N, C-alpha and C positions, 0 to 999 in steps of 0.2 A: 098440344101445349095446354089446352084447357083441362085435360085429364090430370096432368101433373100439378096444376094449380089447385085443383079440387083436393087432391091427395095432401098437398102441403097445408091447405087450410084445415083439413080434417085432423092432421097430426098436431097442428098448433092448438086447436080446440081441445083435443084429447089431452095434450100435455098440460094445458092450463087447468083442466079439471082433475086430472089424476092425482097430483100430490095431495090435494085436500082430502080426497076420499081415502087414500092410503094412510096419510098421517093420522086421520081420525080413527081408523080401525086399529092402529098399533099403539095407541096411547095406553100406557100402563107400566107395570114393573117388568124388568127383564133382569134375571139373576144369572151371573156367571160365577161358577165355582171352580177355582183353580186349585188342583191338587199338586202340590210341589213336594210330595214325598215319594219314596220308593216302594210304596204299597198302595193298593187300591183302597179307597175310602168310601164308606156309605154314610147316608144320613136319611132322615125322614123324607121319603119321596124320591130318592135317587142314589146314584153312586157314580164315582168318577175313577177311571183307571189311573195307573201310575203316571205321574208327570203330564197330566192332561187337563183339559177344561171341559166342563159340562155347562150347557146353557138351558135355562128354564124360563118359560114365559109365565108371568104372573107371580104372585106371592104364594107361599105354602098355605094350605096343604096341596102338594102336587100329587097327581095320581101316581100310583106305584109304577115303577119301571117295568117295561115289557120283559126285559131279561133280568135275571137275578145276579147280584155280585158274586164273585167267587167265594166258596166256603172259607170262613175264618176272617172275612174282611172286617176290619175295625170300624165301629160306628162313631161318627163325630157329631157332636151337637153344636149348633150355633143359633144365635138369635139375630134376625135381620133388622129388628128394631125399626120397622117401617109401618106406617098406618095403612089400612086396607085400600085407601085411594092413592097410594104412592105412585108417582109417575117418574120413571127414569131407570138407570142402570144401577144395580147393586153388585159389587164385586166381593167375593168371599175367597180369601187366600188361606189355604190349609197348608201349613208347613210344620217341620219338626219343632219350631219355636212356639206354635200355637195357631189360633184361628183369628184372622183379622177380617172384619166386615166394614166395607167402605161404601158410602152412598155416592159412588162415582165410577166412571169407567177408568181403568188403569192401563198404563202402558206395559205390555207384556215384557218388554226389555227390562223393566224395573223389578220383575218378580225374582224372589230368591231362587237360588240353584236348587234343583231337585236333590234331596238327600234325606236320609233318616226315615223315621216313622212318625205318624201323627201322635200328638200327646194323648195319653190315656185319660 
């Protein structure tokens, strides 16, 4: 019984300390790029396949992707309009209607249907 109490006490101490350490190490920007078109799109530092989402930690410049986008992939430009010390989620929605940048997390159910190509 003493052994079980010691484990329970250890778990409580670990749980009390863990969120602070984890929360502190993850403070910063997190960018989600939603491609809502029927073509792969690329941008400085990355690319996102058809009707998919790409996630990027921090603000650009991002390191180049390990894999290259398919040949002929259109390049899309967008401005995150965030200071270098920005903390939070930035959502970028690329659709045939254009590119929307929002400084908030969005509900994926509210995304436009995948269709068309990104604007040139």
